[in-house]
DRENVOLUM-558113 format. One line per field, with one value per residue (C-alpha): residue number from 1; residue in one letter; x, y, z. Coordinates in steps of 0.1 Angstrom, whole numbers, plus 5000, padded with zeros to 4 digits. Layout:
N
seq c(NUM,...)
type c(A,...)
u c(X,...)
v c(Y,...)
w c(Z,...)
This chain:
455
seq c(1,2,3,4,5,6,7,8,9,10,11,12,13,14,15,16,17,18,19,20,21,22,23,24,25,26,27,28,29,30,31,32,33,34,35,36,37,38,39,40,41,42,43,44,45,46,47,48,49,50,51,52,53,54,55,56,57,58,59,60,61,62,63,64,65,66,67,68,69,70,71,72,73,74,75,76,77,78,79,80,81,82,83,84,85,86,87,88,89,90,91,92,93,94,95,96,97,98,99,100,101,102,103,104,105,106,107,108,109,110,111,112,113,114,115,116,117,118,119,120,121,122,123,124,125,126,127,128,129,130,131,132,133,134,135,136,137,138,139,140,141,142,143,144,145,146,147,148,149,150,151,152,153,154,155,156,157,158,159,160,161,162,163,164,165,166,167,168,169,170,171,172,173,174,175,176,177,178,179,180,181,182,183,184,185,186,187,188,189,190,191,192,193,194,195,196,197,198,199,200,201,202,203,204,205,206,207,208,209,210,211,212,213,214,215,216,217,218,219,220,221,222,223,224,225,226,227,228,229,230,231,232,233,234,235,236,237,238,239,240,241,242,243,244,245,246,247,248,249,250,251,252,253,254,255,256,257,258,259,260,261,262,263,264,265,266,267,268,269,270,271,272,273,274,275,276,277,278,279,280,281,282,283,284,285,286,287,288,289,290,291,292,293,294,295,296,297,298,299,300,301,302,303,304,305,306,307,308,309,310,311,312,313,314,315,316,317,318,319,320,321,322,323,324,325,326,327,328,329,330,331,332,333,334,335,336,337,338,339,340,341,342,343,344,345,346,347,348,349,350,351,352,353,354,355,356,357,358,359,360,361,362,363,364,365,366,367,368,369,370,371,372,373,374,375,376,377,378,379,380,381,382,383,384,385,386,387,388,389,390,391,392,393,394,395,396,397,398,399,400,401,402,403,404,405,406,407,408,409,410,411,412,413,414,415,416,417,418,419,420,421,422,423,424,425,426,427,428,429,430,431,432,433,434,435,436,437,438,439,440,441,442,443,444,445,446,447,448,449,450,451,452,453,454,455)
type c(M,R,Q,R,P,N,E,Q,D,K,F,E,R,R,H,N,F,E,A,V,E,E,N,L,T,K,A,Q,V,K,E,E,A,S,R,C,L,N,C,K,N,P,R,C,V,A,G,C,P,V,N,I,K,I,P,D,F,V,H,A,L,K,E,D,N,I,E,K,A,G,D,I,I,R,E,T,S,M,L,P,S,V,C,G,R,I,C,P,Q,E,K,Q,C,E,G,N,C,V,L,G,I,K,G,E,S,L,A,I,G,A,L,E,R,Y,V,G,D,N,T,D,A,H,T,Q,V,Q,P,N,T,G,K,K,V,A,I,I,G,S,G,C,A,G,I,T,A,A,A,D,L,R,K,A,G,H,E,V,T,V,F,E,A,L,H,K,F,G,G,V,L,R,Y,G,I,P,P,F,R,L,P,R,K,I,L,D,R,E,L,D,S,L,K,N,M,G,V,K,F,E,K,N,V,V,V,G,K,S,I,T,L,K,Q,L,K,D,D,G,F,D,A,I,F,I,C,S,G,A,G,L,P,K,M,M,N,I,K,G,E,N,L,N,G,V,Y,S,A,N,E,F,L,T,R,V,N,L,M,G,A,N,E,L,N,N,P,T,P,L,R,V,G,K,S,V,A,V,I,G,G,G,N,V,A,M,D,A,A,R,T,S,V,R,V,G,F,E,T,V,Y,I,I,Y,R,R,T,E,K,E,L,P,A,R,L,E,E,I,R,H,A,K,E,E,G,V,I,F,K,F,L,M,A,P,V,E,I,L,E,K,E,G,Y,V,D,G,M,K,F,E,I,M,E,L,G,E,P,D,E,S,G,R,R,K,P,V,G,T,G,K,Y,E,T,V,D,V,D,T,V,I,V,A,L,G,T,G,P,N,P,I,I,Q,K,S,S,E,L,D,G,I,I,F,E,T,D,K,K,G,Y,F,V,V,N,E,E,T,R,E,T,S,I,P,A,I,F,A,G,G,D,V,A,P,V,G,T,S,N,A,I,N,A,M,G,A,G,K,K,A,A,K,A,I,N,E,Y,L,M,S,K)
u c(1417,1430,1445,1477,1492,1526,1555,1589,1612,1631,1670,1655,1638,1670,1683,1655,1627,1599,1564,1567,1534,1508,1477,1454,1443,1402,1401,1416,1396,1364,1375,1385,1353,1331,1345,1332,1304,1285,1283,1248,1270,1300,1329,1354,1335,1340,1376,1380,1387,1369,1339,1342,1314,1336,1312,1287,1320,1334,1297,1300,1329,1317,1290,1318,1303,1342,1326,1300,1328,1349,1317,1310,1350,1351,1317,1338,1375,1396,1426,1413,1449,1470,1449,1449,1486,1500,1472,1474,1450,1461,1451,1421,1395,1411,1418,1383,1371,1347,1371,1402,1384,1394,1412,1425,1409,1393,1421,1405,1437,1440,1408,1403,1437,1425,1392,1417,1442,1414,1381,1381,1361,1330,1322,1294,1301,1274,1267,1296,1287,1307,1329,1368,1390,1424,1442,1480,1494,1489,1495,1464,1445,1448,1438,1407,1396,1401,1378,1349,1350,1351,1323,1303,1307,1333,1361,1395,1435,1456,1489,1518,1554,1573,1579,1561,1524,1518,1530,1545,1531,1557,1582,1583,1569,1593,1579,1584,1554,1535,1543,1544,1519,1497,1502,1495,1468,1451,1461,1449,1410,1408,1424,1396,1372,1384,1405,1436,1470,1498,1528,1566,1544,1557,1525,1543,1573,1562,1525,1508,1473,1462,1476,1457,1420,1427,1429,1390,1395,1366,1380,1415,1427,1462,1476,1516,1524,1549,1584,1608,1626,1629,1663,1684,1699,1735,1772,1783,1749,1761,1787,1786,1768,1739,1705,1669,1647,1625,1656,1669,1634,1634,1663,1657,1619,1612,1651,1665,1697,1705,1708,1744,1746,1721,1725,1712,1738,1737,1768,1764,1789,1790,1767,1737,1719,1681,1672,1631,1606,1577,1569,1594,1619,1615,1609,1645,1660,1646,1656,1694,1695,1683,1706,1739,1744,1757,1747,1718,1708,1674,1677,1654,1649,1620,1617,1600,1570,1567,1576,1547,1556,1532,1540,1539,1569,1584,1587,1597,1626,1637,1632,1653,1679,1678,1692,1671,1687,1667,1669,1696,1690,1715,1747,1770,1778,1816,1836,1868,1879,1843,1826,1803,1827,1805,1774,1774,1747,1732,1717,1683,1657,1621,1603,1566,1544,1545,1521,1518,1509,1541,1569,1592,1628,1651,1692,1709,1744,1761,1772,1780,1792,1782,1804,1783,1798,1762,1733,1694,1673,1638,1622,1592,1585,1575,1554,1572,1564,1566,1527,1521,1551,1547,1510,1516,1533,1497,1482,1467,1479,1472,1462,1488,1504,1531,1553,1535,1509,1476,1448,1414,1384,1384,1355,1355,1394,1389,1416,1413,1407,1374,1373,1408,1408,1439,1444,1474,1502,1501,1471,1471,1449,1457,1485,1502,1494,1480,1446,1439,1455,1429,1399,1408,1408,1374,1360,1376,1358,1324,1331,1340,1312,1292,1306,1306,1268,1254,1273)
v c(6005,6014,6053,6057,6090,6106,6103,6116,6106,6077,6095,6130,6122,6100,6134,6150,6147,6161,6143,6112,6109,6135,6139,6120,6147,6156,6138,6110,6110,6112,6081,6059,6071,6056,6021,6016,5992,6004,5972,5967,5950,5969,5949,5980,5994,5970,5965,6001,6001,6032,6027,6054,6054,6046,6040,6073,6096,6080,6082,6119,6125,6104,6130,6163,6172,6170,6190,6165,6135,6157,6158,6121,6110,6136,6124,6093,6101,6139,6130,6120,6133,6116,6083,6083,6084,6059,6033,5998,5999,5965,5950,5968,5989,5978,5943,5939,5956,5935,5946,5930,5893,5896,5928,5961,5972,6008,6030,6039,6059,6080,6091,6098,6117,6140,6147,6155,6176,6200,6206,6217,6204,6220,6198,6205,6207,6202,6226,6221,6196,6207,6181,6175,6146,6149,6129,6118,6117,6138,6104,6089,6077,6107,6132,6108,6104,6142,6153,6127,6139,6178,6173,6157,6190,6181,6201,6185,6189,6170,6168,6158,6151,6164,6199,6195,6177,6145,6119,6090,6109,6133,6120,6082,6087,6107,6137,6119,6104,6126,6166,6184,6210,6182,6170,6206,6213,6179,6192,6227,6215,6201,6236,6251,6227,6241,6211,6226,6210,6213,6207,6197,6174,6142,6130,6108,6137,6169,6159,6129,6112,6120,6159,6156,6139,6173,6197,6190,6167,6141,6107,6106,6089,6071,6068,6081,6054,6026,6044,6017,5999,5965,5953,5925,5917,5905,5915,5948,5959,5991,5999,6038,6035,6014,6033,6022,6031,6051,6072,6074,6086,6108,6128,6131,6139,6159,6173,6178,6158,6153,6195,6211,6226,6209,6203,6168,6155,6125,6103,6093,6064,6051,6016,6005,5976,5978,5950,5947,5942,5969,5999,6017,5999,6010,6046,6038,6026,6054,6081,6066,6069,6107,6116,6102,6064,6049,6018,6005,5972,5963,5931,5903,5868,5856,5860,5888,5866,5876,5909,5928,5963,5982,5970,6003,6006,5977,5987,6026,6011,5992,6022,6040,6015,6000,5964,5939,5905,5877,5844,5863,5868,5889,5870,5901,5935,5939,5965,5984,6012,6015,6021,5999,5977,5946,5925,5889,5868,5835,5819,5808,5783,5784,5757,5753,5783,5800,5814,5846,5816,5824,5800,5804,5808,5780,5783,5762,5770,5788,5824,5856,5889,5919,5951,5982,6009,6018,5996,6009,5982,5981,5953,5972,5985,5984,6003,6028,6022,6060,6069,6029,6037,6072,6062,6036,6062,6079,6044,6038,6004,5997,5959,5949,5921,5904,5927,5959,5968,5982,5955,5969,5962,5952,5974,6004,6006,6014,5999,5986,6019,6034,6066,6061,6044,6035,6031,6028,6011,6015,5988,5974,5954,5935,5949,5981,6007,6041,6032,6006,6030,6058,6024,6023,6063,6059,6034,6051,6082,6063,6048,6080,6101,6078,6072,6112,6120,6091,6110)
w c(3693,3727,3726,3741,3752,3739,3759,3765,3739,3762,3757,3767,3798,3810,3823,3834,3859,3838,3835,3807,3798,3782,3790,3762,3732,3734,3700,3718,3747,3730,3709,3737,3756,3728,3730,3766,3767,3793,3812,3829,3862,3860,3867,3868,3895,3915,3908,3919,3962,3961,3939,3914,3893,3859,3837,3839,3841,3809,3795,3805,3782,3757,3759,3756,3791,3809,3845,3847,3844,3873,3894,3892,3902,3934,3942,3956,3951,3955,3938,3898,3888,3911,3905,3869,3872,3897,3905,3896,3870,3848,3883,3896,3873,3834,3847,3853,3826,3800,3770,3781,3776,3742,3736,3752,3783,3784,3794,3830,3843,3813,3812,3846,3846,3820,3835,3870,3853,3832,3858,3895,3921,3931,3966,3988,4030,4048,4075,4107,4133,4160,4162,4157,4137,4140,4109,4112,4080,4049,4023,4005,4034,4052,4024,4013,4049,4056,4022,4033,4069,4060,4033,4063,4083,4108,4114,4102,4111,4092,4109,4088,4099,4072,4059,4026,4026,4004,4024,3999,3968,3976,3989,3979,3940,3913,3896,3868,3872,3895,3891,3919,3906,3902,3938,3948,3931,3944,3981,3974,3966,4003,4015,3999,4012,4050,4062,4078,4078,4099,4090,4109,4137,4152,4170,4193,4197,4190,4204,4217,4211,4250,4239,4209,4228,4255,4228,4220,4190,4190,4171,4159,4123,4122,4088,4094,4070,4073,4077,4087,4058,4056,4050,4041,4075,4055,4059,4044,4048,4069,4041,4030,3994,4010,4013,4018,3990,4014,4023,3986,3972,4003,3994,3961,3955,3991,3997,3963,3966,3933,3930,3933,3967,3989,4027,4023,3991,3975,3967,3931,3916,3884,3892,3916,3921,3929,3952,3954,3920,3930,3922,3945,3928,3898,3911,3926,3893,3873,3896,3900,3862,3864,3892,3869,3879,3846,3851,3866,3876,3890,3909,3919,3935,3910,3870,3850,3852,3891,3890,3914,3898,3870,3833,3826,3854,3838,3801,3809,3835,3803,3779,3801,3805,3834,3835,3852,3867,3882,3897,3920,3958,3977,4000,4008,4004,3994,4012,4002,4029,4043,4013,3991,3965,3945,3956,3960,3947,3949,3915,3921,3907,3914,3932,3948,3952,3983,4010,3981,3954,3935,3932,3959,3950,3959,3963,3937,3956,3923,3932,3911,3921,3902,3903,3920,3940,3954,3970,3975,3991,3976,3999,4015,4045,4084,4111,4126,4168,4178,4180,4197,4220,4230,4239,4263,4287,4286,4295,4256,4248,4213,4202,4172,4157,4156,4130,4155,4129,4143,4149,4135,4122,4086,4079,4102,4105,4144,4164,4201,4216,4212,4187,4174,4137,4115,4080,4054,4056,4097,4094,4060,4042,4009,3988,3999,3971,3971,3960,3985,4008,3999,4004,4041,4042,4028,4055,4082,4072,4069,4102,4120,4108,4119,4157,4156,4143,4169,4202)
């Protein structure tokens, strides 16, 4: 039987930002590891974007050799504690597990986080090559590439626009899902390898790509994230009380806006509508519960079956009192004296599948008004054009697609400009999530290393 970690009481956790889940116990880890079939052709490895040798590390756990398990994982991933907590395992490694065909898949994520939390990195760094790499952004893609390039012996500097490192891992993911001491510990392992970190540097404003090249950087990896929020473009969207999920989560997660006497305050009303159905929507809704909203809705235009969020996040949101309202599409945000005073929705029904393969919501001509005083829009993000625009002034013209994303070689992540690579949310391939961004970081690091060593 699949082992499950203990969880914080669902009523207590509504009022704190502490981790919801504990680690498995040592006995549970041994029991769970013994369930692995050690397949000859492990589908779980193929399902992992960074190709962790899952059966090997699980076998090491079965033999009570946790240090070996840690070394095996860190051959391909320097973020086991992070990935074990936030990766969509049910759609990747665990979703491909043979055990899941007739029963419950192996708890790969729980085993990985246990190993990450209880082992230290023993990373070997190759002799200095004399090559310098600039990495723009300290999120999943950036720190993954930084680790691999530093292992190869290159001098690596990570530039971060904000005042703390971690990118979306820090400003987007709440601490009840990813405790900050865990994130800081993972980042410290990179610093111990010799990766340099520079904060409060907005590339495109503080410094340009041309200046980085002039400073002697032999290659550049752009992974600054897609920080431009996608809004609904409906009446009332500019009212007080309307947030993008990015702004809302950044205020709370990075700036502590939920705390008293904070210079970046947060207006907490009685009821909030979170628009969207992905993991960011779940994070925004569960954070809304904790900062004090009495009623929290997640409003989604399809049915529960089509929700793209992790099943675990949906379950936790329900347990914490979040109310889900399905088959409703935003029409208008109502106003009273410049503030949100309700929201109007059209009732939808599902029609034929669209390009995503999911059935497309179709309007019925019927409407419903929901009584809310705050709206959080969690419909995704687009690329911030700062780097592209500033580079044009220096004659560096990138090829971008119609949405403004960098056009890159899918395997090498190289842009249209030699020696400049891009990955993560600024050049997405497939679903946008942490582990896919890490996969892009690994591809970029491999290609950058080959490029540098061929010079």
